mmCIF file as Biopython writes it, N, C-alpha, C and O atoms, coordinates in Angstrom:
data_model
#
loop_
_atom_site.group_PDB
_atom_site.id
_atom_site.type_symbol
_atom_site.label_atom_id
_atom_site.label_alt_id
_atom_site.label_comp_id
_atom_site.label_asym_id
_atom_site.label_entity_id
_atom_site.label_seq_id
_atom_site.pdbx_PDB_ins_code
_atom_site.Cartn_x
_atom_site.Cartn_y
_atom_site.Cartn_z
_atom_site.occupancy
_atom_site.B_iso_or_equiv
_atom_site.auth_seq_id
_atom_site.auth_asym_id
_atom_site.pdbx_PDB_model_num
ATOM 1   N N  . UNK A ? 1  ? -0.426  21.183  -10.726 1.0 0.0 1  A 1 
ATOM 2   C CA . UNK A ? 1  ? -0.619  20.871  -9.320  1.0 0.0 1  A 1 
ATOM 3   C C  . UNK A ? 1  ? -1.403  19.571  -9.154  1.0 0.0 1  A 1 
ATOM 4   O O  . UNK A ? 1  ? -1.028  18.727  -8.340  1.0 0.0 1  A 1 
ATOM 5   N N  . UNK A ? 2  ? -2.469  19.400  -9.901  1.0 0.0 2  A 1 
ATOM 6   C CA . UNK A ? 2  ? -3.289  18.200  -9.765  1.0 0.0 2  A 1 
ATOM 7   C C  . UNK A ? 2  ? -2.510  16.958  -10.200 1.0 0.0 2  A 1 
ATOM 8   O O  . UNK A ? 2  ? -2.604  15.913  -9.556  1.0 0.0 2  A 1 
ATOM 9   N N  . UNK A ? 3  ? -1.749  17.064  -11.277 1.0 0.0 3  A 1 
ATOM 10  C CA . UNK A ? 3  ? -0.966  15.929  -11.755 1.0 0.0 3  A 1 
ATOM 11  C C  . UNK A ? 3  ? 0.073   15.526  -10.718 1.0 0.0 3  A 1 
ATOM 12  O O  . UNK A ? 3  ? 0.311   14.336  -10.514 1.0 0.0 3  A 1 
ATOM 13  N N  . UNK A ? 4  ? 0.690   16.496  -10.066 1.0 0.0 4  A 1 
ATOM 14  C CA . UNK A ? 4  ? 1.680   16.202  -9.047  1.0 0.0 4  A 1 
ATOM 15  C C  . UNK A ? 4  ? 1.029   15.535  -7.832  1.0 0.0 4  A 1 
ATOM 16  O O  . UNK A ? 4  ? 1.600   14.617  -7.242  1.0 0.0 4  A 1 
ATOM 17  N N  . UNK A ? 5  ? -0.156  15.996  -7.466  1.0 0.0 5  A 1 
ATOM 18  C CA . UNK A ? 5  ? -0.888  15.398  -6.344  1.0 0.0 5  A 1 
ATOM 19  C C  . UNK A ? 5  ? -1.145  13.921  -6.595  1.0 0.0 5  A 1 
ATOM 20  O O  . UNK A ? 5  ? -0.861  13.088  -5.734  1.0 0.0 5  A 1 
ATOM 21  N N  . UNK A ? 6  ? -1.679  13.587  -7.767  1.0 0.0 6  A 1 
ATOM 22  C CA . UNK A ? 6  ? -1.989  12.185  -8.066  1.0 0.0 6  A 1 
ATOM 23  C C  . UNK A ? 6  ? -0.727  11.353  -8.216  1.0 0.0 6  A 1 
ATOM 24  O O  . UNK A ? 6  ? -0.730  10.163  -7.900  1.0 0.0 6  A 1 
ATOM 25  N N  . UNK A ? 7  ? 0.341   11.954  -8.689  1.0 0.0 7  A 1 
ATOM 26  C CA . UNK A ? 7  ? 1.606   11.230  -8.833  1.0 0.0 7  A 1 
ATOM 27  C C  . UNK A ? 7  ? 2.126   10.791  -7.461  1.0 0.0 7  A 1 
ATOM 28  O O  . UNK A ? 7  ? 2.689   9.705   -7.324  1.0 0.0 7  A 1 
ATOM 29  N N  . UNK A ? 8  ? 1.938   11.632  -6.460  1.0 0.0 8  A 1 
ATOM 30  C CA . UNK A ? 8  ? 2.438   11.330  -5.121  1.0 0.0 8  A 1 
ATOM 31  C C  . UNK A ? 8  ? 1.499   10.411  -4.354  1.0 0.0 8  A 1 
ATOM 32  O O  . UNK A ? 8  ? 1.965   9.503   -3.666  1.0 0.0 8  A 1 
ATOM 33  N N  . UNK A ? 9  ? 0.198   10.618  -4.452  1.0 0.0 9  A 1 
ATOM 34  C CA . UNK A ? 9  ? -0.764  9.979   -3.559  1.0 0.0 9  A 1 
ATOM 35  C C  . UNK A ? 9  ? -1.537  8.798   -4.151  1.0 0.0 9  A 1 
ATOM 36  O O  . UNK A ? 9  ? -2.403  8.259   -3.462  1.0 0.0 9  A 1 
ATOM 37  N N  . UNK A ? 10 ? -1.279  8.377   -5.364  1.0 0.0 10 A 1 
ATOM 38  C CA . UNK A ? 10 ? -2.038  7.280   -5.972  1.0 0.0 10 A 1 
ATOM 39  C C  . UNK A ? 10 ? -1.872  5.968   -5.208  1.0 0.0 10 A 1 
ATOM 40  O O  . UNK A ? 10 ? -2.862  5.352   -4.815  1.0 0.0 10 A 1 
ATOM 41  N N  . UNK A ? 11 ? -0.646  5.543   -4.998  1.0 0.0 11 A 1 
ATOM 42  C CA . UNK A ? 11 ? -0.385  4.265   -4.333  1.0 0.0 11 A 1 
ATOM 43  C C  . UNK A ? 11 ? -0.832  4.283   -2.867  1.0 0.0 11 A 1 
ATOM 44  O O  . UNK A ? 11 ? -1.475  3.328   -2.429  1.0 0.0 11 A 1 
ATOM 45  N N  . UNK A ? 12 ? -0.517  5.334   -2.087  1.0 0.0 12 A 1 
ATOM 46  C CA . UNK A ? 12 ? -1.019  5.335   -0.702  1.0 0.0 12 A 1 
ATOM 47  C C  . UNK A ? 12 ? -2.544  5.315   -0.614  1.0 0.0 12 A 1 
ATOM 48  O O  . UNK A ? 12 ? -3.099  4.663   0.271   1.0 0.0 12 A 1 
ATOM 49  N N  . UNK A ? 13 ? -3.226  6.018   -1.514  1.0 0.0 13 A 1 
ATOM 50  C CA . UNK A ? 13 ? -4.688  5.983   -1.502  1.0 0.0 13 A 1 
ATOM 51  C C  . UNK A ? 13 ? -5.216  4.598   -1.852  1.0 0.0 13 A 1 
ATOM 52  O O  . UNK A ? 13 ? -6.170  4.127   -1.233  1.0 0.0 13 A 1 
ATOM 53  N N  . UNK A ? 14 ? -4.612  3.944   -2.833  1.0 0.0 14 A 1 
ATOM 54  C CA . UNK A ? 14 ? -5.037  2.583   -3.191  1.0 0.0 14 A 1 
ATOM 55  C C  . UNK A ? 14 ? -4.811  1.609   -2.035  1.0 0.0 14 A 1 
ATOM 56  O O  . UNK A ? 14 ? -5.662  0.765   -1.757  1.0 0.0 14 A 1 
ATOM 57  N N  . UNK A ? 15 ? -3.669  1.726   -1.364  1.0 0.0 15 A 1 
ATOM 58  C CA . UNK A ? 15 ? -3.408  0.855   -0.214  1.0 0.0 15 A 1 
ATOM 59  C C  . UNK A ? 15 ? -4.393  1.121   0.914   1.0 0.0 15 A 1 
ATOM 60  O O  . UNK A ? 15 ? -4.808  0.192   1.607   1.0 0.0 15 A 1 
ATOM 61  N N  . UNK A ? 16 ? -4.771  2.378   1.104   1.0 0.0 16 A 1 
ATOM 62  C CA . UNK A ? 16 ? -5.762  2.707   2.124   1.0 0.0 16 A 1 
ATOM 63  C C  . UNK A ? 16 ? -7.129  2.146   1.802   1.0 0.0 16 A 1 
ATOM 64  O O  . UNK A ? 16 ? -7.821  1.644   2.689   1.0 0.0 16 A 1 
ATOM 65  N N  . UNK A ? 17 ? -7.529  2.226   0.539   1.0 0.0 17 A 1 
ATOM 66  C CA . UNK A ? 17 ? -8.832  1.693   0.116   1.0 0.0 17 A 1 
ATOM 67  C C  . UNK A ? 17 ? -8.847  0.167   0.254   1.0 0.0 17 A 1 
ATOM 68  O O  . UNK A ? 17 ? -9.839  -0.410  0.699   1.0 0.0 17 A 1 
ATOM 69  N N  . UNK A ? 18 ? -7.756  -0.475  -0.123  1.0 0.0 18 A 1 
ATOM 70  C CA . UNK A ? 18 ? -7.660  -1.930  0.011   1.0 0.0 18 A 1 
ATOM 71  C C  . UNK A ? 18 ? -7.732  -2.331  1.482   1.0 0.0 18 A 1 
ATOM 72  O O  . UNK A ? 18 ? -8.408  -3.300  1.828   1.0 0.0 18 A 1 
ATOM 73  N N  . UNK A ? 19 ? -7.036  -1.586  2.354   1.0 0.0 19 A 1 
ATOM 74  C CA . UNK A ? 19 ? -7.066  -1.885  3.785   1.0 0.0 19 A 1 
ATOM 75  C C  . UNK A ? 19 ? -8.460  -1.683  4.367   1.0 0.0 19 A 1 
ATOM 76  O O  . UNK A ? 19 ? -8.922  -2.483  5.181   1.0 0.0 19 A 1 
ATOM 77  N N  . UNK A ? 20 ? -9.119  -0.624  3.953   1.0 0.0 20 A 1 
ATOM 78  C CA . UNK A ? 20 ? -10.479 -0.372  4.423   1.0 0.0 20 A 1 
ATOM 79  C C  . UNK A ? 20 ? -11.419 -1.498  3.996   1.0 0.0 20 A 1 
ATOM 80  O O  . UNK A ? 20 ? -12.258 -1.943  4.780   1.0 0.0 20 A 1 
ATOM 81  N N  . UNK A ? 21 ? -11.279 -1.953  2.764   1.0 0.0 21 A 1 
ATOM 82  C CA . UNK A ? 21 ? -12.089 -3.082  2.303   1.0 0.0 21 A 1 
ATOM 83  C C  . UNK A ? 21 ? -11.822 -4.340  3.110   1.0 0.0 21 A 1 
ATOM 84  O O  . UNK A ? 21 ? -12.748 -5.095  3.409   1.0 0.0 21 A 1 
ATOM 85  N N  . UNK A ? 22 ? -10.565 -4.573  3.466   1.0 0.0 22 A 1 
ATOM 86  C CA . UNK A ? 22 ? -10.223 -5.736  4.287   1.0 0.0 22 A 1 
ATOM 87  C C  . UNK A ? 22 ? -10.792 -5.647  5.682   1.0 0.0 22 A 1 
ATOM 88  O O  . UNK A ? 22 ? -11.268 -6.643  6.227   1.0 0.0 22 A 1 
ATOM 89  N N  . UNK A ? 23 ? -10.748 -4.457  6.268   1.0 0.0 23 A 1 
ATOM 90  C CA . UNK A ? 23 ? -11.300 -4.292  7.605   1.0 0.0 23 A 1 
ATOM 91  C C  . UNK A ? 23 ? -12.820 -4.451  7.609   1.0 0.0 23 A 1 
ATOM 92  O O  . UNK A ? 23 ? -13.386 -5.052  8.522   1.0 0.0 23 A 1 
ATOM 93  N N  . UNK A ? 24 ? -13.464 -3.918  6.600   1.0 0.0 24 A 1 
ATOM 94  C CA . UNK A ? 24 ? -14.928 -4.058  6.511   1.0 0.0 24 A 1 
ATOM 95  C C  . UNK A ? 24 ? -15.317 -5.510  6.286   1.0 0.0 24 A 1 
ATOM 96  O O  . UNK A ? 24 ? -16.264 -5.999  6.902   1.0 0.0 24 A 1 
ATOM 97  N N  . UNK A ? 25 ? -14.592 -6.209  5.406   1.0 0.0 25 A 1 
ATOM 98  C CA . UNK A ? 25 ? -14.933 -7.617  5.161   1.0 0.0 25 A 1 
ATOM 99  C C  . UNK A ? 25 ? -14.679 -8.478  6.400   1.0 0.0 25 A 1 
ATOM 100 O O  . UNK A ? 25 ? -15.343 -9.499  6.581   1.0 0.0 25 A 1 
ATOM 101 N N  . UNK A ? 26 ? -13.733 -8.088  7.251   1.0 0.0 26 A 1 
ATOM 102 C CA . UNK A ? 26 ? -13.504 -8.836  8.488   1.0 0.0 26 A 1 
ATOM 103 C C  . UNK A ? 26 ? -14.665 -8.655  9.459   1.0 0.0 26 A 1 
ATOM 104 O O  . UNK A ? 26 ? -14.962 -9.551  10.250  1.0 0.0 26 A 1 
ATOM 105 N N  . UNK A ? 27 ? -15.317 -7.508  9.402   1.0 0.0 27 A 1 
ATOM 106 C CA . UNK A ? 27 ? -16.444 -7.257  10.300  1.0 0.0 27 A 1 
ATOM 107 C C  . UNK A ? 27 ? -17.765 -7.804  9.777   1.0 0.0 27 A 1 
ATOM 108 O O  . UNK A ? 27 ? -18.677 -8.062  10.563  1.0 0.0 27 A 1 
ATOM 109 N N  . UNK A ? 28 ? -17.883 -7.985  8.475   1.0 0.0 28 A 1 
ATOM 110 C CA . UNK A ? 28 ? -19.165 -8.327  7.851   1.0 0.0 28 A 1 
ATOM 111 C C  . UNK A ? 28 ? -19.578 -9.771  8.094   1.0 0.0 28 A 1 
ATOM 112 O O  . UNK A ? 28 ? -20.708 -10.021 8.514   1.0 0.0 28 A 1 
ATOM 113 N N  . UNK A ? 29 ? -18.703 -10.711 7.844   1.0 0.0 29 A 1 
ATOM 114 C CA . UNK A ? 29 ? -19.153 -12.096 7.910   1.0 0.0 29 A 1 
ATOM 115 C C  . UNK A ? 29 ? -18.035 -13.077 8.180   1.0 0.0 29 A 1 
ATOM 116 O O  . UNK A ? 29 ? -16.933 -12.705 8.581   1.0 0.0 29 A 1 
ATOM 117 N N  . UNK A ? 30 ? -18.348 -14.347 7.948   1.0 0.0 30 A 1 
ATOM 118 C CA . UNK A ? 30 ? -17.402 -15.426 8.201   1.0 0.0 30 A 1 
ATOM 119 C C  . UNK A ? 30 ? -17.035 -16.125 6.894   1.0 0.0 30 A 1 
ATOM 120 O O  . UNK A ? 30 ? -17.483 -15.736 5.815   1.0 0.0 30 A 1 
ATOM 121 N N  . UNK A ? 31 ? -16.235 -17.134 7.011   1.0 0.0 31 A 1 
ATOM 122 C CA . UNK A ? 31 ? -15.753 -18.016 5.939   1.0 0.0 31 A 1 
ATOM 123 C C  . UNK A ? 31 ? -15.102 -17.221 4.814   1.0 0.0 31 A 1 
ATOM 124 O O  . UNK A ? 31 ? -13.956 -16.795 4.955   1.0 0.0 31 A 1 
ATOM 125 N N  . UNK A ? 32 ? -15.795 -17.012 3.711   1.0 0.0 32 A 1 
ATOM 126 C CA . UNK A ? 32 ? -15.184 -16.353 2.559   1.0 0.0 32 A 1 
ATOM 127 C C  . UNK A ? 32 ? -14.795 -14.912 2.882   1.0 0.0 32 A 1 
ATOM 128 O O  . UNK A ? 32 ? -13.824 -14.392 2.332   1.0 0.0 32 A 1 
ATOM 129 N N  . UNK A ? 33 ? -15.543 -14.272 3.765   1.0 0.0 33 A 1 
ATOM 130 C CA . UNK A ? 33 ? -15.223 -12.894 4.158   1.0 0.0 33 A 1 
ATOM 131 C C  . UNK A ? 33 ? -13.912 -12.854 4.953   1.0 0.0 33 A 1 
ATOM 132 O O  . UNK A ? 33 ? -13.127 -11.915 4.820   1.0 0.0 33 A 1 
ATOM 133 N N  . UNK A ? 34 ? -13.687 -13.872 5.770   1.0 0.0 34 A 1 
ATOM 134 C CA . UNK A ? 34 ? -12.423 -13.939 6.517   1.0 0.0 34 A 1 
ATOM 135 C C  . UNK A ? 34 ? -11.235 -14.111 5.571   1.0 0.0 34 A 1 
ATOM 136 O O  . UNK A ? 34 ? -10.193 -13.481 5.748   1.0 0.0 34 A 1 
ATOM 137 N N  . UNK A ? 35 ? -11.402 -14.957 4.579   1.0 0.0 35 A 1 
ATOM 138 C CA . UNK A ? 35 ? -10.335 -15.160 3.593   1.0 0.0 35 A 1 
ATOM 139 C C  . UNK A ? 35 ? -10.078 -13.864 2.825   1.0 0.0 35 A 1 
ATOM 140 O O  . UNK A ? 35 ? -8.927  -13.490 2.601   1.0 0.0 35 A 1 
ATOM 141 N N  . UNK A ? 36 ? -11.135 -13.191 2.428   1.0 0.0 36 A 1 
ATOM 142 C CA . UNK A ? 36 ? -10.998 -11.926 1.714   1.0 0.0 36 A 1 
ATOM 143 C C  . UNK A ? 36 ? -10.299 -10.883 2.583   1.0 0.0 36 A 1 
ATOM 144 O O  . UNK A ? 36 ? -9.457  -10.130 2.094   1.0 0.0 36 A 1 
ATOM 145 N N  . UNK A ? 37 ? -10.641 -10.838 3.859   1.0 0.0 37 A 1 
ATOM 146 C CA . UNK A ? 37 ? -9.998  -9.857  4.736   1.0 0.0 37 A 1 
ATOM 147 C C  . UNK A ? 37 ? -8.514  -10.166 4.915   1.0 0.0 37 A 1 
ATOM 148 O O  . UNK A ? 37 ? -7.694  -9.248  4.922   1.0 0.0 37 A 1 
ATOM 149 N N  . UNK A ? 38 ? -8.154  -11.441 5.060   1.0 0.0 38 A 1 
ATOM 150 C CA . UNK A ? 38 ? -6.744  -11.804 5.189   1.0 0.0 38 A 1 
ATOM 151 C C  . UNK A ? 38 ? -5.963  -11.435 3.937   1.0 0.0 38 A 1 
ATOM 152 O O  . UNK A ? 38 ? -4.845  -10.927 4.021   1.0 0.0 38 A 1 
ATOM 153 N N  . UNK A ? 39 ? -6.553  -11.690 2.783   1.0 0.0 39 A 1 
ATOM 154 C CA . UNK A ? 39 ? -5.865  -11.367 1.528   1.0 0.0 39 A 1 
ATOM 155 C C  . UNK A ? 39 ? -5.670  -9.867  1.358   1.0 0.0 39 A 1 
ATOM 156 O O  . UNK A ? 39 ? -4.579  -9.409  1.018   1.0 0.0 39 A 1 
ATOM 157 N N  . UNK A ? 40 ? -6.729  -9.109  1.595   1.0 0.0 40 A 1 
ATOM 158 C CA . UNK A ? 40 ? -6.622  -7.669  1.373   1.0 0.0 40 A 1 
ATOM 159 C C  . UNK A ? 40 ? -5.761  -6.977  2.429   1.0 0.0 40 A 1 
ATOM 160 O O  . UNK A ? 40 ? -5.093  -5.989  2.125   1.0 0.0 40 A 1 
ATOM 161 N N  . UNK A ? 41 ? -5.769  -7.476  3.653   1.0 0.0 41 A 1 
ATOM 162 C CA . UNK A ? 41 ? -4.934  -6.858  4.680   1.0 0.0 41 A 1 
ATOM 163 C C  . UNK A ? 41 ? -3.468  -7.272  4.577   1.0 0.0 41 A 1 
ATOM 164 O O  . UNK A ? 41 ? -2.604  -6.627  5.172   1.0 0.0 41 A 1 
ATOM 165 N N  . UNK A ? 42 ? -3.179  -8.323  3.841   1.0 0.0 42 A 1 
ATOM 166 C CA . UNK A ? 42 ? -1.781  -8.719  3.661   1.0 0.0 42 A 1 
ATOM 167 C C  . UNK A ? 42 ? -1.094  -7.926  2.550   1.0 0.0 42 A 1 
ATOM 168 O O  . UNK A ? 42 ? 0.135   -7.877  2.508   1.0 0.0 42 A 1 
ATOM 169 N N  . UNK A ? 43 ? -1.847  -7.314  1.665   1.0 0.0 43 A 1 
ATOM 170 C CA . UNK A ? 43 ? -1.248  -6.564  0.555   1.0 0.0 43 A 1 
ATOM 171 C C  . UNK A ? 43 ? -0.379  -5.406  1.047   1.0 0.0 43 A 1 
ATOM 172 O O  . UNK A ? 43 ? 0.763   -5.289  0.602   1.0 0.0 43 A 1 
ATOM 173 N N  . UNK A ? 44 ? -0.870  -4.539  1.952   1.0 0.0 44 A 1 
ATOM 174 C CA . UNK A ? 44 ? 0.021   -3.474  2.438   1.0 0.0 44 A 1 
ATOM 175 C C  . UNK A ? 44 ? 1.266   -4.017  3.159   1.0 0.0 44 A 1 
ATOM 176 O O  . UNK A ? 44 ? 2.340   -3.423  3.073   1.0 0.0 44 A 1 
ATOM 177 N N  . UNK A ? 45 ? 1.120   -5.139  3.863   1.0 0.0 45 A 1 
ATOM 178 C CA . UNK A ? 45 ? 2.278   -5.729  4.528   1.0 0.0 45 A 1 
ATOM 179 C C  . UNK A ? 45 ? 3.308   -6.233  3.527   1.0 0.0 45 A 1 
ATOM 180 O O  . UNK A ? 45 ? 4.512   -6.109  3.753   1.0 0.0 45 A 1 
ATOM 181 N N  . UNK A ? 46 ? 2.841   -6.797  2.429   1.0 0.0 46 A 1 
ATOM 182 C CA . UNK A ? 46 ? 3.759   -7.252  1.386   1.0 0.0 46 A 1 
ATOM 183 C C  . UNK A ? 46 ? 4.478   -6.080  0.723   1.0 0.0 46 A 1 
ATOM 184 O O  . UNK A ? 46 ? 5.660   -6.185  0.393   1.0 0.0 46 A 1 
ATOM 185 N N  . UNK A ? 47 ? 3.782   -4.981  0.529   1.0 0.0 47 A 1 
ATOM 186 C CA . UNK A ? 47 ? 4.409   -3.783  -0.046  1.0 0.0 47 A 1 
ATOM 187 C C  . UNK A ? 47 ? 5.479   -3.244  0.905   1.0 0.0 47 A 1 
ATOM 188 O O  . UNK A ? 47 ? 6.569   -2.872  0.470   1.0 0.0 47 A 1 
ATOM 189 N N  . UNK A ? 48 ? 5.170   -3.203  2.195   1.0 0.0 48 A 1 
ATOM 190 C CA . UNK A ? 48 ? 6.145   -2.737  3.187   1.0 0.0 48 A 1 
ATOM 191 C C  . UNK A ? 48 ? 7.366   -3.658  3.202   1.0 0.0 48 A 1 
ATOM 192 O O  . UNK A ? 48 ? 8.503   -3.185  3.210   1.0 0.0 48 A 1 
ATOM 193 N N  . UNK A ? 49 ? 7.132   -4.966  3.205   1.0 0.0 49 A 1 
ATOM 194 C CA . UNK A ? 49 ? 8.235   -5.927  3.232   1.0 0.0 49 A 1 
ATOM 195 C C  . UNK A ? 49 ? 9.102   -5.810  1.993   1.0 0.0 49 A 1 
ATOM 196 O O  . UNK A ? 49 ? 10.323  -5.948  2.074   1.0 0.0 49 A 1 
ATOM 197 N N  . UNK A ? 50 ? 8.488   -5.560  0.855   1.0 0.0 50 A 1 
ATOM 198 C CA . UNK A ? 50 ? 9.253   -5.430  -0.386  1.0 0.0 50 A 1 
ATOM 199 C C  . UNK A ? 50 ? 10.215  -4.249  -0.320  1.0 0.0 50 A 1 
ATOM 200 O O  . UNK A ? 50 ? 11.368  -4.376  -0.733  1.0 0.0 50 A 1 
ATOM 201 N N  . UNK A ? 51 ? 9.769   -3.117  0.184   1.0 0.0 51 A 1 
ATOM 202 C CA . UNK A ? 51 ? 10.622  -1.941  0.247   1.0 0.0 51 A 1 
ATOM 203 C C  . UNK A ? 51 ? 11.577  -1.975  1.440   1.0 0.0 51 A 1 
ATOM 204 O O  . UNK A ? 51 ? 12.603  -1.296  1.429   1.0 0.0 51 A 1 
ATOM 205 N N  . UNK A ? 52 ? 11.250  -2.752  2.457   1.0 0.0 52 A 1 
ATOM 206 C CA . UNK A ? 52 ? 12.117  -2.839  3.609   1.0 0.0 52 A 1 
ATOM 207 C C  . UNK A ? 52 ? 13.264  -3.823  3.363   1.0 0.0 52 A 1 
ATOM 208 O O  . UNK A ? 52 ? 14.401  -3.565  3.759   1.0 0.0 52 A 1 
ATOM 209 N N  . UNK A ? 53 ? 12.969  -4.937  2.717   1.0 0.0 53 A 1 
ATOM 210 C CA . UNK A ? 53 ? 13.978  -5.965  2.502   1.0 0.0 53 A 1 
ATOM 211 C C  . UNK A ? 53 ? 14.854  -5.704  1.290   1.0 0.0 53 A 1 
ATOM 212 O O  . UNK A ? 53 ? 16.016  -6.111  1.269   1.0 0.0 53 A 1 
ATOM 213 N N  . UNK A ? 54 ? 14.320  -5.036  0.286   1.0 0.0 54 A 1 
ATOM 214 C CA . UNK A ? 54 ? 15.094  -4.771  -0.916  1.0 0.0 54 A 1 
ATOM 215 C C  . UNK A ? 54 ? 15.417  -3.279  -0.964  1.0 0.0 54 A 1 
ATOM 216 O O  . UNK A ? 54 ? 14.585  -2.474  -1.383  1.0 0.0 54 A 1 
ATOM 217 N N  . UNK A ? 55 ? 16.624  -2.914  -0.534  1.0 0.0 55 A 1 
ATOM 218 C CA . UNK A ? 55 ? 16.962  -1.496  -0.517  1.0 0.0 55 A 1 
ATOM 219 C C  . UNK A ? 55 ? 17.067  -0.932  -1.936  1.0 0.0 55 A 1 
ATOM 220 O O  . UNK A ? 55 ? 17.458  -1.622  -2.878  1.0 0.0 55 A 1 
ATOM 221 N N  . UNK A ? 56 ? 16.713  0.312   -2.048  1.0 0.0 56 A 1 
ATOM 222 C CA . UNK A ? 56 ? 16.807  0.989   -3.334  1.0 0.0 56 A 1 
ATOM 223 C C  . UNK A ? 56 ? 18.278  1.227   -3.667  1.0 0.0 56 A 1 
ATOM 224 O O  . UNK A ? 56 ? 19.123  1.294   -2.775  1.0 0.0 56 A 1 
ATOM 225 N N  . UNK A ? 57 ? 18.574  1.354   -4.957  1.0 0.0 57 A 1 
ATOM 226 C CA . UNK A ? 57 ? 19.948  1.623   -5.387  1.0 0.0 57 A 1 
ATOM 227 C C  . UNK A ? 57 ? 20.402  2.984   -4.899  1.0 0.0 57 A 1 
ATOM 228 O O  . UNK A ? 57 ? 19.588  3.856   -4.593  1.0 0.0 57 A 1 
ATOM 229 N N  . UNK A ? 58 ? 21.702  3.151   -4.831  1.0 0.0 58 A 1 
ATOM 230 C CA . UNK A ? 58 ? 22.215  4.430   -4.357  1.0 0.0 58 A 1 
ATOM 231 C C  . UNK A ? 58 ? 21.871  5.516   -5.367  1.0 0.0 58 A 1 
ATOM 232 O O  . UNK A ? 58 ? 22.061  5.357   -6.573  1.0 0.0 58 A 1 
ATOM 233 N N  . UNK A ? 59 ? 21.361  6.618   -4.843  1.0 0.0 59 A 1 
ATOM 234 C CA . UNK A ? 59 ? 20.997  7.731   -5.701  1.0 0.0 59 A 1 
ATOM 235 C C  . UNK A ? 59 ? 22.063  8.805   -5.584  1.0 0.0 59 A 1 
ATOM 236 O O  . UNK A ? 59 ? 22.540  9.115   -4.493  1.0 0.0 59 A 1 
ATOM 237 N N  . UNK A ? 60 ? 22.421  9.356   -6.712  1.0 0.0 60 A 1 
ATOM 238 C CA . UNK A ? 60 ? 23.396  10.432  -6.697  1.0 0.0 60 A 1 
ATOM 239 C C  . UNK A ? 60 ? 22.735  11.697  -6.200  1.0 0.0 60 A 1 
ATOM 240 O O  . UNK A ? 60 ? 21.589  11.991  -6.541  1.0 0.0 60 A 1 
ATOM 241 N N  . UNK A ? 61 ? 23.453  12.429  -5.408  1.0 0.0 61 A 1 
ATOM 242 C CA . UNK A ? 61 ? 22.894  13.681  -4.891  1.0 0.0 61 A 1 
ATOM 243 C C  . UNK A ? 61 ? 22.856  14.715  -5.995  1.0 0.0 61 A 1 
ATOM 244 O O  . UNK A ? 61 ? 23.732  14.758  -6.859  1.0 0.0 61 A 1 
ATOM 245 N N  . UNK A ? 62 ? 21.850  15.530  -5.956  1.0 0.0 62 A 1 
ATOM 246 C CA . UNK A ? 62 ? 21.680  16.561  -6.979  1.0 0.0 62 A 1 
ATOM 247 C C  . UNK A ? 62 ? 21.917  17.930  -6.336  1.0 0.0 62 A 1 
ATOM 248 O O  . UNK A ? 62 ? 21.043  18.797  -6.343  1.0 0.0 62 A 1 
ATOM 249 N N  . UNK A ? 63 ? 23.106  18.099  -5.788  1.0 0.0 63 A 1 
ATOM 250 C CA . UNK A ? 63 ? 23.405  19.369  -5.155  1.0 0.0 63 A 1 
ATOM 251 C C  . UNK A ? 63 ? 23.798  20.398  -6.211  1.0 0.0 63 A 1 
ATOM 252 O O  . UNK A ? 63 ? 24.383  20.074  -7.245  1.0 0.0 63 A 1 
ATOM 253 N N  . UNK A ? 64 ? 23.464  21.617  -5.919  1.0 0.0 64 A 1 
ATOM 254 C CA . UNK A ? 64 ? 23.815  22.715  -6.806  1.0 0.0 64 A 1 
ATOM 255 C C  . UNK A ? 64 ? 25.251  23.130  -6.576  1.0 0.0 64 A 1 
ATOM 256 O O  . UNK A ? 64 ? 25.700  23.195  -5.432  1.0 0.0 64 A 1 
ATOM 257 N N  . UNK A ? 65 ? 25.973  23.411  -7.634  1.0 0.0 65 A 1 
ATOM 258 C CA . UNK A ? 65 ? 27.381  23.822  -7.511  1.0 0.0 65 A 1 
ATOM 259 C C  . UNK A ? 65 ? 27.515  25.299  -7.704  1.0 0.0 65 A 1 
ATOM 260 O O  . UNK A ? 65 ? 28.623  25.832  -7.637  1.0 0.0 65 A 1 
#
């Protein structure tokens, strides 16, 4: 059960932590903090764009006969 949980939720949790870091750095300061926030907040957008623009290959259905 634990292995399955981490297999499913590893990437979404990492993207959430990265986004939280970007939001906090945007609130903390200026100059380098702004650059850091832009970089970290663009990572989830790049992941979304990658999966939206490049469709996955066709998967064969695994129906029971």
